[in-house]
TIRO-2110 file (N, C-alpha, C; in Angstrom, 1 decimal):
// TIRO-2110
1.0, -1.2, -0.1, N, 1, A
-0.1, 0.1, 0.0, CA, 1, A
1.1, 1.2, -0.1, C, 1, A
0.8, 2.3, -0.9, N, 2, A
1.3, 3.8, -0.9, CA, 2, A
0.2, 4.7, -0.7, C, 2, A
-1.1, 4.7, -0.7, N, 3, A
-2.1, 5.5, -0.3, CA, 3, A
-2.6, 5.1, 1.1, C, 3, A
-2.9, 5.8, 1.9, N, 4, A
-4.0, 5.9, 2.5, CA, 4, A
-5.3, 6.8, 2.8, C, 4, A
-6.5, 7.0, 2.0, N, 5, A
-7.6, 7.5, 2.2, CA, 5, A
-8.4, 7.4, 3.3, C, 5, A
-8.9, 8.7, 4.3, N, 6, A
-9.7, 8.3, 4.8, CA, 6, A
-11.0, 9.4, 4.9, C, 6, A
-12.1, 8.9, 5.2, N, 7, A
-13.6, 9.6, 5.1, CA, 7, A
-13.3, 10.3, 6.5, C, 7, A
-13.9, 11.4, 6.4, N, 8, A
-13.8, 12.7, 8.1, CA, 8, A
-14.9, 12.2, 9.1, C, 8, A
-15.8, 12.7, 9.0, N, 9, A
-16.9, 12.8, 10.1, CA, 9, A
-16.9, 11.1, 9.9, C, 9, A
-16.8, 10.3, 11.7, N, 10, A
-16.9, 9.3, 12.3, CA, 10, A
-15.7, 8.8, 12.0, C, 10, A
-14.5, 9.1, 11.2, N, 11, A
-13.4, 8.4, 10.7, CA, 11, A
-12.4, 8.8, 11.9, C, 11, A
-11.7, 10.2, 11.2, N, 12, A
-11.2, 10.9, 12.1, CA, 12, A
-11.1, 11.6, 13.0, C, 12, A
-12.5, 12.1, 13.4, N, 13, A
-12.9, 12.8, 14.1, CA, 13, A
-14.5, 12.6, 14.4, C, 13, A
-15.0, 12.1, 15.4, N, 14, A
-16.3, 12.4, 15.9, CA, 14, A
-17.2, 13.8, 15.4, C, 14, A
-17.8, 13.9, 14.8, N, 15, A
-17.9, 15.6, 14.4, CA, 15, A
-19.8, 15.4, 14.4, C, 15, A
-20.1, 14.5, 14.8, N, 16, A
-21.6, 14.1, 14.2, CA, 16, A
-22.2, 15.2, 15.3, C, 16, A
-22.1, 15.4, 16.5, N, 17, A
-22.5, 16.1, 18.0, CA, 17, A
-22.6, 17.6, 16.8, C, 17, A
-21.6, 18.2, 16.5, N, 18, A
-21.8, 19.8, 16.1, CA, 18, A
-22.3, 19.7, 14.8, C, 18, A
-22.3, 18.9, 14.1, N, 19, A
-23.2, 19.0, 13.0, CA, 19, A
-24.7, 19.0, 12.9, C, 19, A
-24.9, 17.5, 14.0, N, 20, A
-26.3, 17.8, 14.2, CA, 20, A
-26.9, 19.1, 14.8, C, 20, A
-26.1, 19.7, 15.8, N, 21, A
-26.4, 21.0, 16.5, CA, 21, A
-26.5, 22.0, 15.5, C, 21, A
-25.7, 22.2, 14.3, N, 22, A
-25.8, 23.5, 13.5, CA, 22, A
-27.2, 23.2, 12.5, C, 22, A
-27.3, 21.6, 12.1, N, 23, A
-28.4, 21.3, 11.3, CA, 23, A
-29.9, 22.2, 12.1, C, 23, A
-29.7, 21.5, 13.3, N, 24, A
-31.0, 21.5, 14.0, CA, 24, A
-31.3, 23.1, 14.4, C, 24, A
-30.4, 24.0, 14.7, N, 25, A
-30.6, 25.5, 14.5, CA, 25, A
-31.0, 25.9, 13.2, C, 25, A
-30.4, 25.6, 12.1, N, 26, A
-30.5, 26.0, 10.6, CA, 26, A
-32.4, 25.5, 10.6, C, 26, A
-32.7, 24.4, 10.7, N, 27, A
-34.2, 24.1, 10.4, CA, 27, A
-35.1, 24.6, 11.6, C, 27, A
-34.7, 24.7, 13.0, N, 28, A
-35.6, 25.5, 13.5, CA, 28, A
-35.9, 26.9, 13.5, C, 28, A
-34.8, 27.8, 13.0, N, 29, A
-34.9, 29.0, 12.7, CA, 29, A
-35.6, 29.3, 11.3, C, 29, A
-35.3, 28.6, 10.5, N, 30, A
-36.0, 29.0, 9.2, CA, 30, A
-36.8, 28.1, 8.9, C, 30, A
-37.0, 27.3, 9.3, N, 31, A
-38.9, 26.0, 8.8, CA, 31, A
-39.1, 25.8, 9.9, C, 31, A
-38.9, 26.3, 11.4, N, 32, A
-39.6, 26.2, 12.2, CA, 32, A
-39.9, 24.3, 12.3, C, 32, A
-38.8, 24.2, 12.4, N, 33, A
-38.8, 22.3, 12.0, CA, 33, A
-38.0, 21.9, 13.5, C, 33, A
-38.4, 20.8, 14.6, N, 34, A
-37.2, 20.1, 15.0, CA, 34, A
-36.8, 18.7, 14.7, C, 34, A
-35.6, 18.8, 14.2, N, 35, A
-35.1, 18.0, 13.8, CA, 35, A
-34.1, 16.6, 14.5, C, 35, A
-35.0, 15.5, 14.5, N, 36, A
-34.0, 14.7, 15.6, CA, 36, A
-32.4, 14.3, 15.0, C, 36, A
-31.9, 14.0, 15.6, N, 37, A
-30.8, 13.3, 15.0, CA, 37, A
-30.7, 12.5, 13.9, C, 37, A
-31.5, 11.5, 14.2, N, 38, A
-32.3, 10.3, 13.1, CA, 38, A
-32.7, 11.0, 11.9, C, 38, A
-33.2, 12.3, 12.1, N, 39, A
-34.0, 13.2, 11.0, CA, 39, A
-32.2, 13.5, 9.9, C, 39, A
-31.6, 14.0, 10.6, N, 40, A
-30.5, 14.7, 10.2, CA, 40, A
-29.3, 13.5, 9.2, C, 40, A
-29.4, 12.4, 10.0, N, 41, A
-28.3, 11.2, 9.2, CA, 41, A
-29.2, 10.9, 8.0, C, 41, A
-30.8, 11.1, 7.9, N, 42, A
-31.3, 10.6, 6.9, CA, 42, A
-31.1, 11.2, 5.5, C, 42, A
-30.1, 12.7, 6.1, N, 43, A
-30.3, 13.8, 4.8, CA, 43, A
-28.8, 13.4, 4.5, C, 43, A
-27.8, 13.0, 5.3, N, 44, A
-26.8, 13.0, 4.7, CA, 44, A
-26.4, 11.9, 3.2, C, 44, A
-25.0, 12.5, 3.0, N, 45, A
-24.7, 12.3, 1.3, CA, 45, A
-23.9, 13.6, 0.9, C, 45, A
-24.8, 14.2, 0.3, N, 46, A
-24.2, 15.7, 0.0, CA, 46, A
-23.7, 16.9, 1.1, C, 46, A
-23.0, 17.6, 0.5, N, 47, A
-22.2, 18.0, 1.6, CA, 47, A
-23.7, 19.4, 2.2, C, 47, A
-22.9, 19.7, 3.5, N, 48, A
-23.6, 20.7, 4.1, CA, 48, A
-24.5, 21.6, 3.2, C, 48, A
-24.0, 22.2, 2.4, N, 49, A
-24.9, 23.6, 1.8, CA, 49, A
-25.6, 22.4, 0.8, C, 49, A
-25.2, 21.1, 0.4, N, 50, A
-26.4, 20.4, -0.4, CA, 50, A
-27.7, 19.8, 0.2, C, 50, A
-27.4, 19.8, 1.6, N, 51, A
-28.1, 19.2, 2.4, CA, 51, A
-29.2, 20.1, 2.7, C, 51, A
-28.8, 21.4, 2.7, N, 52, A
-29.6, 22.9, 3.3, CA, 52, A
-30.4, 22.7, 2.1, C, 52, A
-29.8, 23.2, 1.0, N, 53, A
-30.6, 23.2, -0.2, CA, 53, A
-31.3, 22.2, -1.0, C, 53, A
-31.3, 21.2, -0.5, N, 54, A
-32.1, 20.1, -0.8, CA, 54, A
-33.5, 20.3, 0.3, C, 54, A
-33.2, 20.1, 1.4, N, 55, A
-34.0, 19.8, 2.5, CA, 55, A
-34.3, 21.0, 2.9, C, 55, A
-34.2, 22.4, 3.0, N, 56, A
-35.1, 23.5, 3.7, CA, 56, A
-36.0, 24.2, 2.7, C, 56, A
-37.2, 24.3, 3.6, N, 57, A
-38.3, 24.6, 2.5, CA, 57, A
-38.2, 26.3, 2.6, C, 57, A
-37.7, 27.0, 3.3, N, 58, A
-37.5, 28.7, 3.3, CA, 58, A
-36.7, 28.7, 2.3, C, 58, A
-37.0, 30.0, 1.7, N, 59, A
-36.2, 30.8, 0.5, CA, 59, A
-34.7, 30.9, 0.4, C, 59, A
-34.4, 31.5, 2.1, N, 60, A
-32.9, 32.1, 1.9, CA, 60, A
-32.5, 30.7, 2.4, C, 60, A
-32.0, 29.9, 1.5, N, 61, A
-30.9, 29.2, 1.8, CA, 61, A
-29.6, 29.6, 2.0, C, 61, A
-29.2, 30.8, 1.7, N, 62, A
-27.8, 31.1, 1.7, CA, 62, A
-28.1, 31.8, 2.8, C, 62, A
-28.4, 32.6, 3.5, N, 63, A
-28.3, 33.0, 5.0, CA, 63, A
-28.2, 31.2, 6.0, C, 63, A
-29.0, 30.6, 5.4, N, 64, A
-29.3, 29.3, 6.2, CA, 64, A
-27.8, 28.8, 6.3, C, 64, A
-27.1, 28.2, 5.4, N, 65, A
-25.8, 28.0, 5.3, CA, 65, A
-25.0, 28.9, 5.9, C, 65, A
-24.9, 30.2, 5.8, N, 66, A
-24.2, 31.0, 6.8, CA, 66, A
-24.7, 30.6, 8.4, C, 66, A
-25.7, 30.6, 8.6, N, 67, A
-26.1, 30.3, 10.1, CA, 67, A
-25.1, 28.5, 10.4, C, 67, A
-25.5, 27.7, 9.7, N, 68, A
-25.0, 26.8, 9.6, CA, 68, A
-23.2, 26.7, 10.0, C, 68, A
-22.4, 27.4, 9.3, N, 69, A
-21.4, 27.4, 9.5, CA, 69, A
-21.1, 28.5, 10.8, C, 69, A
-22.1, 29.4, 11.2, N, 70, A
-21.4, 30.2, 12.1, CA, 70, A
-21.4, 29.2, 13.5, C, 70, A
-22.8, 28.5, 13.3, N, 71, A
-23.0, 27.5, 15.0, CA, 71, A
-21.8, 26.4, 14.6, C, 71, A
-21.7, 25.6, 13.8, N, 72, A
-20.4, 24.4, 13.4, CA, 72, A
-19.1, 25.3, 14.2, C, 72, A
-18.3, 26.2, 13.7, N, 73, A
-17.5, 26.8, 14.0, CA, 73, A
-17.6, 27.4, 15.8, C, 73, A
-18.4, 27.8, 16.2, N, 74, A
-18.7, 28.6, 17.7, CA, 74, A
-18.8, 27.5, 18.3, C, 74, A
-19.4, 26.2, 18.1, N, 75, A
-19.5, 25.0, 19.1, CA, 75, A
-18.4, 23.7, 18.6, C, 75, A
-17.7, 24.3, 17.5, N, 76, A
-16.7, 23.2, 17.2, CA, 76, A
-15.9, 22.4, 18.7, C, 76, A
-15.0, 23.3, 19.5, N, 77, A
-14.4, 22.9, 20.6, CA, 77, A
-14.8, 22.1, 21.5, C, 77, A
-15.9, 22.5, 22.0, N, 78, A
-17.1, 22.1, 22.7, CA, 78, A
-17.7, 20.4, 22.4, C, 78, A
-18.0, 20.9, 21.3, N, 79, A
-18.2, 19.4, 20.8, CA, 79, A
-17.8, 18.8, 20.4, C, 79, A
-16.6, 18.5, 19.7, N, 80, A
-15.5, 17.9, 19.1, CA, 80, A
-14.0, 17.5, 19.7, C, 80, A
-14.1, 16.8, 20.8, N, 81, A
-12.3, 16.7, 21.2, CA, 81, A
-11.3, 16.5, 20.6, C, 81, A
-10.1, 16.9, 20.9, N, 82, A
-9.0, 16.4, 19.8, CA, 82, A
-8.8, 15.1, 20.8, C, 82, A
-7.8, 14.3, 19.7, N, 83, A
-7.3, 13.1, 19.7, CA, 83, A
-6.2, 13.2, 19.6, C, 83, A
-5.2, 13.1, 20.6, N, 84, A
-3.6, 12.6, 20.6, CA, 84, A
-3.8, 11.1, 19.9, C, 84, A
-4.7, 10.5, 20.0, N, 85, A
-4.0, 9.4, 19.2, CA, 85, A
-4.3, 9.3, 17.7, C, 85, A
-5.2, 10.0, 17.4, N, 86, A
-5.4, 10.3, 15.8, CA, 86, A
-4.3, 11.1, 15.1, C, 86, A
-3.9, 11.9, 15.6, N, 87, A
-2.5, 12.3, 15.4, CA, 87, A
-1.2, 11.8, 15.4, C, 87, A
-1.1, 10.9, 16.5, N, 88, A
0.1, 9.7, 16.6, CA, 88, A
0.0, 8.7, 15.1, C, 88, A
-1.5, 8.5, 15.3, N, 89, A
-1.5, 7.4, 13.6, CA, 89, A
-1.2, 8.7, 12.5, C, 89, A
-1.6, 9.6, 12.3, N, 90, A
-1.2, 10.1, 11.2, CA, 90, A
0.0, 10.7, 11.0, C, 90, A
0.8, 11.1, 12.1, N, 91, A
2.5, 11.1, 12.1, CA, 91, A
2.8, 9.9, 11.8, C, 91, A
2.6, 8.5, 12.0, N, 92, A
3.1, 7.6, 11.7, CA, 92, A
2.9, 7.1, 10.5, C, 92, A
2.1, 7.2, 9.9, N, 93, A
1.9, 7.1, 8.5, CA, 93, A
2.5, 8.0, 7.7, C, 93, A
2.9, 9.2, 8.0, N, 94, A
3.8, 10.0, 7.5, CA, 94, A
5.0, 9.6, 7.6, C, 94, A
5.5, 9.4, 8.3, N, 95, A
7.1, 8.7, 8.7, CA, 95, A
6.8, 7.6, 8.2, C, 95, A
6.6, 6.4, 8.0, N, 96, A
6.6, 5.4, 7.1, CA, 96, A
6.6, 5.6, 5.8, C, 96, A
6.3, 6.9, 5.2, N, 97, A
6.2, 6.9, 3.9, CA, 97, A
4.9, 7.1, 3.3, C, 97, A
4.1, 7.0, 3.8, N, 98, A
2.6, 6.4, 2.9, CA, 98, A
2.1, 8.1, 2.6, C, 98, A
1.6, 8.3, 1.7, N, 99, A
0.5, 9.3, 1.2, CA, 99, A
-0.8, 9.0, 1.8, C, 99, A
-1.2, 10.3, 2.3, N, 100, A
-2.3, 10.4, 3.3, CA, 100, A
-3.4, 11.5, 3.0, C, 100, A
-4.7, 10.9, 2.7, N, 101, A
-5.8, 12.0, 1.9, CA, 101, A
-6.7, 11.7, 2.7, C, 101, A
-7.9, 12.9, 2.2, N, 102, A
-9.1, 12.7, 2.8, CA, 102, A
-10.2, 12.4, 1.6, C, 102, A
-11.0, 11.9, 2.0, N, 103, A
-12.0, 11.7, 0.9, CA, 103, A
-13.2, 12.1, 1.9, C, 103, A
-14.1, 13.3, 1.9, N, 104, A
-15.1, 13.4, 2.5, CA, 104, A
-16.4, 13.9, 1.8, C, 104, A
-17.7, 13.7, 2.1, N, 105, A
-18.7, 14.3, 1.7, CA, 105, A
-18.9, 15.9, 2.3, C, 105, A
-18.0, 16.4, 3.3, N, 106, A
-18.1, 17.3, 4.0, CA, 106, A
-17.4, 18.4, 3.0, C, 106, A
-18.5, 19.7, 3.2, N, 107, A
-18.0, 21.1, 2.4, CA, 107, A
-16.5, 21.6, 2.9, C, 107, A
-15.9, 21.9, 1.6, N, 108, A
-14.4, 22.6, 2.2, CA, 108, A
-14.2, 23.2, 3.5, C, 108, A
-15.2, 24.4, 3.7, N, 109, A
-15.4, 25.3, 4.5, CA, 109, A
-15.3, 25.0, 6.0, C, 109, A
-16.0, 24.0, 6.2, N, 110, A
-16.6, 23.2, 7.4, CA, 110, A
-15.5, 22.0, 7.5, C, 110, A
-14.8, 21.5, 6.6, N, 111, A
-13.5, 20.8, 7.0, CA, 111, A
-12.6, 21.3, 7.2, C, 111, A
-12.3, 22.6, 6.9, N, 112, A
-11.2, 23.4, 7.3, CA, 112, A
-11.4, 24.0, 8.5, C, 112, A
-12.5, 24.3, 9.1, N, 113, A
-12.9, 24.8, 11.0, CA, 113, A
-12.1, 23.4, 11.6, C, 113, A
-12.5, 22.3, 11.1, N, 114, A
-12.4, 21.4, 12.1, CA, 114, A
-10.7, 20.9, 11.8, C, 114, A
-10.4, 20.8, 10.8, N, 115, A
-8.8, 20.5, 11.0, CA, 115, A
-7.9, 21.6, 11.6, C, 115, A
-8.1, 22.6, 11.4, N, 116, A
-7.7, 23.6, 12.0, CA, 116, A
-7.9, 23.6, 13.5, C, 116, A
-9.2, 23.5, 14.1, N, 117, A
-9.6, 23.3, 15.5, CA, 117, A
-8.7, 21.7, 16.0, C, 117, A
-8.4, 20.6, 15.6, N, 118, A
-8.0, 19.4, 15.5, CA, 118, A
-6.2, 19.4, 15.6, C, 118, A
-5.9, 20.1, 14.7, N, 119, A
-4.6, 20.6, 14.4, CA, 119, A
-3.9, 19.5, 13.8, C, 119, A
-4.7, 19.2, 12.6, N, 120, A
-4.8, 17.9, 11.8, CA, 120, A
-4.3, 18.5, 10.2, C, 120, A
-3.9, 19.9, 10.0, N, 121, A
-4.1, 20.4, 8.6, CA, 121, A
-2.7, 19.9, 8.0, C, 121, A
-1.5, 19.5, 8.5, N, 122, A
-0.4, 19.6, 7.8, CA, 122, A
-0.2, 18.1, 7.4, C, 122, A
-1.1, 17.1, 7.9, N, 123, A
-0.8, 15.7, 7.4, CA, 123, A
-1.3, 15.1, 6.3, C, 123, A
-2.1, 15.7, 5.4, N, 124, A
-2.7, 15.5, 4.0, CA, 124, A
-1.9, 15.6, 2.8, C, 124, A
-1.8, 14.5, 1.9, N, 125, A
-1.3, 15.0, 0.8, CA, 125, A
-2.3, 15.5, -0.4, C, 125, A
-3.2, 15.0, -0.2, N, 126, A
-4.8, 15.4, -0.6, CA, 126, A
-5.9, 15.3, 0.0, C, 126, A
-6.7, 16.1, -0.3, N, 127, A
-8.0, 16.4, 0.4, CA, 127, A
-9.4, 16.8, -0.9, C, 127, A
-9.9, 15.8, -0.8, N, 128, A
-11.5, 15.9, -1.6, CA, 128, A
-12.3, 15.6, -0.6, C, 128, A
-13.5, 17.2, -0.9, N, 129, A
-14.3, 17.5, -0.3, CA, 129, A
-15.5, 17.2, -0.9, C, 129, A
-17.0, 17.5, -0.9, N, 130, A
-18.3, 17.6, -1.5, CA, 130, A
-18.3, 18.4, -2.0, C, 130, A
-17.3, 19.5, -2.1, N, 131, A
-17.1, 20.7, -3.2, CA, 131, A
-16.4, 20.4, -4.6, C, 131, A
-15.4, 19.2, -4.5, N, 132, A
-14.7, 18.9, -5.6, CA, 132, A
-15.7, 17.8, -6.4, C, 132, A
-16.5, 17.1, -6.3, N, 133, A
-17.4, 16.1, -6.6, CA, 133, A
-18.8, 16.2, -7.3, C, 133, A
-18.8, 15.8, -8.3, N, 134, A
-20.2, 15.5, -9.0, CA, 134, A
-21.4, 14.7, -8.0, C, 134, A
-20.6, 13.6, -8.2, N, 135, A
-21.7, 12.5, -7.6, CA, 135, A
-21.0, 12.0, -5.9, C, 135, A
-21.8, 12.2, -4.7, N, 136, A
-21.6, 12.1, -3.8, CA, 136, A
-21.4, 10.3, -3.5, C, 136, A
-20.6, 10.2, -2.3, N, 137, A
-20.5, 8.4, -1.9, CA, 137, A
-21.9, 8.3, -1.5, C, 137, A
-22.2, 7.0, -2.0, N, 138, A
-21.3, 5.9, -2.2, CA, 138, A
-20.8, 5.5, -3.7, C, 138, A
-21.2, 6.9, -4.4, N, 139, A
-20.3, 6.9, -5.8, CA, 139, A
-18.5, 7.0, -5.7, C, 139, A
-17.8, 6.4, -6.5, N, 140, A
-16.2, 6.1, -6.3, CA, 140, A
-15.7, 7.6, -6.4, C, 140, A
-16.5, 8.4, -7.4, N, 141, A
-15.6, 9.7, -7.8, CA, 141, A
-14.5, 10.1, -7.0, C, 141, A
-14.8, 10.3, -5.7, N, 142, A
-14.1, 11.1, -4.6, CA, 142, A
-12.9, 10.3, -4.8, C, 142, A
-12.8, 9.0, -4.6, N, 143, A
-11.9, 8.2, -4.3, CA, 143, A
-11.1, 8.2, -5.7, C, 143, A
-11.4, 8.0, -6.6, N, 144, A
-10.7, 8.1, -7.9, CA, 144, A
-9.9, 9.1, -8.2, C, 144, A
-10.5, 10.4, -7.7, N, 145, A
-10.2, 11.6, -7.9, CA, 145, A
-9.0, 12.0, -7.2, C, 145, A
-8.8, 11.2, -6.0, N, 146, A
-8.2, 11.5, -5.0, CA, 146, A
-6.7, 10.7, -5.5, C, 146, A
-6.8, 9.3, -5.7, N, 147, A
-5.8, 8.6, -6.4, CA, 147, A
-5.0, 9.0, -8.1, C, 147, A
-6.2, 9.8, -8.6, N, 148, A
-6.0, 10.5, -10.1, CA, 148, A
-4.1, 11.5, -9.3, C, 148, A
-4.8, 12.5, -8.5, N, 149, A
-4.0, 13.2, -7.5, CA, 149, A
-2.8, 12.8, -7.0, C, 149, A
-3.0, 11.9, -6.6, N, 150, A
-1.1, 11.0, -6.1, CA, 150, A
-0.9, 10.1, -7.0, C, 150, A
-1.3, 10.2, -7.9, N, 151, A
-0.4, 9.1, -9.1, CA, 151, A
-0.1, 8.0, -8.5, C, 151, A
-1.4, 7.0, -7.9, N, 152, A
-1.6, 5.9, -7.3, CA, 152, A
-2.8, 4.8, -8.1, C, 152, A
-2.3, 3.5, -8.1, N, 153, A
-3.1, 2.4, -8.6, CA, 153, A
-4.3, 2.6, -7.4, C, 153, A
-5.6, 1.7, -7.9, N, 154, A
-6.3, 1.0, -6.8, CA, 154, A
-5.5, -0.1, -5.9, C, 154, A
-4.8, -0.6, -6.7, N, 155, A
-3.8, -1.8, -5.8, CA, 155, A
-3.1, -1.0, -4.6, C, 155, A
-2.7, 0.3, -5.1, N, 156, A
-1.8, 1.1, -3.7, CA, 156, A
-2.6, 1.3, -3.1, C, 156, A
-4.0, 1.5, -2.5, N, 157, A
-4.8, 2.3, -2.0, CA, 157, A
-5.5, 1.4, -0.9, C, 157, A
-5.8, 2.1, 0.3, N, 158, A
-7.0, 1.9, 0.9, CA, 158, A
-7.7, 3.2, 1.6, C, 158, A
-9.5, 2.5, 1.4, N, 159, A
-9.9, 3.6, 2.0, CA, 159, A
-10.7, 3.4, 3.5, C, 159, A
-10.8, 4.5, 4.4, N, 160, A
-11.0, 4.1, 5.7, CA, 160, A
-12.4, 4.8, 5.7, C, 160, A
-13.3, 4.2, 6.5, N, 161, A
-14.6, 4.9, 6.7, CA, 161, A
-15.5, 4.3, 7.5, C, 161, A
-16.4, 5.2, 7.9, N, 162, A
-17.4, 4.5, 8.9, CA, 162, A
-18.8, 4.2, 8.9, C, 162, A
-19.0, 3.9, 7.3, N, 163, A
-20.5, 3.9, 7.0, CA, 163, A
-20.4, 3.4, 5.5, C, 163, A
-21.6, 2.5, 5.5, N, 164, A
-21.7, 1.9, 4.0, CA, 164, A
-21.6, 2.2, 3.3, C, 164, A
-21.9, 3.3, 3.1, N, 165, A
-21.6, 4.8, 1.9, CA, 165, A
-19.8, 4.8, 1.4, C, 165, A
-19.4, 4.6, 2.6, N, 166, A
-17.9, 4.7, 2.4, CA, 166, A
-17.1, 3.3, 1.9, C, 166, A
-17.9, 2.4, 2.6, N, 167, A
-17.4, 1.0, 2.1, CA, 167, A
-17.6, 0.3, 0.5, C, 167, A
-19.0, 0.9, 0.1, N, 168, A
-19.5, 0.6, -0.8, CA, 168, A
-18.6, 1.3, -2.5, C, 168, A
-18.4, 2.9, -1.8, N, 169, A
-17.2, 3.6, -2.7, CA, 169, A
-16.1, 3.0, -2.7, C, 169, A
-15.4, 2.5, -1.6, N, 170, A
-14.3, 1.8, -1.9, CA, 170, A
-14.3, 0.8, -2.6, C, 170, A
-15.4, -0.1, -2.8, N, 171, A
-15.7, -1.7, -3.3, CA, 171, A
-15.5, -1.1, -4.7, C, 171, A
-16.5, 0.3, -5.2, N, 172, A
-16.6, 0.6, -6.6, CA, 172, A
-15.3, 1.1, -6.9, C, 172, A
-14.4, 1.5, -6.1, N, 173, A
-13.4, 2.0, -6.8, CA, 173, A
-12.3, 0.8, -6.5, C, 173, A
-12.4, -0.2, -6.4, N, 174, A
-11.9, -1.2, -6.4, CA, 174, A
-10.4, -1.0, -5.6, C, 174, A
-10.5, -0.2, -4.4, N, 175, A
-9.5, -0.2, -3.2, CA, 175, A
-9.8, -1.1, -2.2, C, 175, A
-8.6, -1.3, -1.4, N, 176, A
-9.1, -2.0, -0.3, CA, 176, A
-9.9, -1.4, 0.9, C, 176, A
-11.0, -2.0, 1.6, N, 177, A
-11.5, -1.1, 2.4, CA, 177, A
-11.3, -1.4, 3.9, C, 177, A
-11.5, -0.5, 4.9, N, 178, A
-11.4, -0.6, 6.2, CA, 178, A
-12.6, 0.1, 6.9, C, 178, A
-13.2, -0.3, 7.7, N, 179, A
-14.2, -0.2, 8.2, CA, 179, A
-13.5, 0.3, 9.8, C, 179, A
-13.9, 1.0, 10.6, N, 180, A
-13.5, 1.6, 11.5, CA, 180, A
-14.3, 1.8, 12.9, C, 180, A
-14.1, 1.2, 13.8, N, 181, A
-14.6, 1.3, 15.3, CA, 181, A
-14.0, 1.8, 16.1, C, 181, A
-13.2, 3.0, 16.0, N, 182, A
-12.1, 3.4, 16.9, CA, 182, A
-12.5, 4.7, 17.4, C, 182, A
-13.3, 5.7, 17.5, N, 183, A
-13.6, 6.6, 17.9, CA, 183, A
-14.5, 6.4, 19.3, C, 183, A
-14.2, 7.0, 20.6, N, 184, A
-14.6, 6.8, 21.6, CA, 184, A
-16.4, 7.6, 21.7, C, 184, A
-17.1, 7.0, 21.9, N, 185, A
-18.5, 7.0, 22.0, CA, 185, A
-19.4, 7.5, 20.7, C, 185, A
-18.8, 6.7, 20.0, N, 186, A
-19.3, 6.6, 18.4, CA, 186, A
-18.7, 5.0, 17.9, C, 186, A
-20.1, 4.3, 18.0, N, 187, A
-19.7, 2.7, 17.4, CA, 187, A
-20.6, 2.3, 16.2, C, 187, A
-20.3, 2.9, 15.2, N, 188, A
-21.0, 2.7, 13.7, CA, 188, A
-21.3, 1.1, 13.4, C, 188, A
-22.4, 0.9, 12.8, N, 189, A
-22.7, -0.4, 12.2, CA, 189, A
-22.5, -0.5, 10.7, C, 189, A
-22.1, -1.9, 10.0, N, 190, A
-21.9, -1.8, 8.8, CA, 190, A
-23.1, -3.1, 8.5, C, 190, A
-23.9, -2.6, 7.0, N, 191, A
-24.3, -3.7, 6.5, CA, 191, A
-23.2, -4.1, 5.3, C, 191, A
-22.6, -3.3, 4.8, N, 192, A
-21.5, -3.9, 3.5, CA, 192, A
-20.0, -4.0, 4.7, C, 192, A
-19.7, -5.2, 4.1, N, 193, A
-18.5, -6.0, 4.8, CA, 193, A
-17.4, -5.2, 4.1, C, 193, A
-16.4, -4.5, 5.3, N, 194, A
-15.3, -3.9, 4.6, CA, 194, A
-14.1, -5.4, 4.5, C, 194, A
-13.1, -5.2, 4.0, N, 195, A
-12.0, -5.9, 4.2, CA, 195, A
-11.6, -6.0, 5.1, C, 195, A
-11.8, -5.3, 6.0, N, 196, A
-10.7, -5.4, 7.4, CA, 196, A
-11.4, -4.5, 8.5, C, 196, A
-11.7, -4.7, 9.5, N, 197, A
-12.3, -3.7, 10.6, CA, 197, A
-11.7, -3.4, 11.6, C, 197, A
-10.8, -2.3, 11.8, N, 198, A
-10.3, -1.6, 13.2, CA, 198, A
-10.6, -0.9, 14.1, C, 198, A
-10.7, -2.0, 15.4, N, 199, A
-11.2, -1.2, 16.6, CA, 199, A
-10.5, -0.2, 17.9, C, 199, A
-9.5, -0.4, 16.7, N, 200, A
-8.1, 0.6, 17.5, CA, 200, A
-6.8, 1.3, 16.7, C, 200, A
-6.3, 2.2, 16.6, N, 201, A
-5.6, 2.7, 15.4, CA, 201, A
-4.5, 1.8, 15.5, C, 201, A
-3.7, 1.1, 16.2, N, 202, A
-3.0, 0.2, 16.1, CA, 202, A
-3.0, -0.6, 15.0, C, 202, A
-4.2, -1.0, 15.1, N, 203, A
-4.7, -2.1, 14.0, CA, 203, A
-4.6, -1.8, 12.8, C, 203, A
-4.7, -0.5, 12.4, N, 204, A
-4.6, -0.3, 10.9, CA, 204, A
-3.4, -0.8, 10.7, C, 204, A
-2.0, -0.1, 11.1, N, 205, A
-0.5, -0.7, 11.1, CA, 205, A
-0.2, -2.0, 10.7, C, 205, A
-0.7, -2.9, 11.5, N, 206, A
-0.9, -4.1, 11.4, CA, 206, A
-1.8, -5.1, 10.0, C, 206, A
-2.7, -4.0, 9.8, N, 207, A
-3.6, -4.7, 8.5, CA, 207, A
-2.5, -4.3, 7.4, C, 207, A
-1.9, -3.4, 7.5, N, 208, A
-1.2, -3.1, 6.0, CA, 208, A
0.3, -3.8, 6.3, C, 208, A
0.2, -4.9, 7.2, N, 209, A
1.9, -5.5, 7.2, CA, 209, A
3.0, -4.5, 7.5, C, 209, A
2.4, -3.7, 8.8, N, 210, A
3.5, -3.0, 9.4, CA, 210, A
3.9, -3.7, 10.8, C, 210, A
4.7, -3.4, 11.5, N, 211, A
4.8, -3.8, 12.7, CA, 211, A
4.3, -3.0, 13.8, C, 211, A
END
């Protein structure tokens, strides 16, 4: 393996609490709708801006999007803990010579907030967001674009994620897939079978043949 590609939300950081809060404030203010976390999860796929534009009934979608980012940024440090373990994993991968990337449905703007808050900005050779693709996961476009930018083949690449859409995207891209269960207080379930399941960050290097 030469390239390690990560999903972001639920994989590199448990950002779901801050995403839920931001969406709930948006839909309550603009549509007077109280959404549960499950209501919001059912909208996942497009970027945050796509979710708002596709699901908001109010005509002021631009103002709603600005409110989303405001709430997201203001509450990030309170709701999304930093993970030294994840930083150590990224540092180890880079030291061992892997190319490291992100393929996420998040918009670039919110991803930048998260990467800066979590001190992760310096570890990635390629970043593909929901703003960079035409088709959201489970379509493989984002993974394929990341491989193209890195100059690697599908045989060289592994994709890590926490959802069936991640695993399907990896399978359709022809890369090895890793399902992760390693974030505290977040335990995803898979109906799609990844090639490997990792319950601790240390298991990733072992699965790649590293000591």
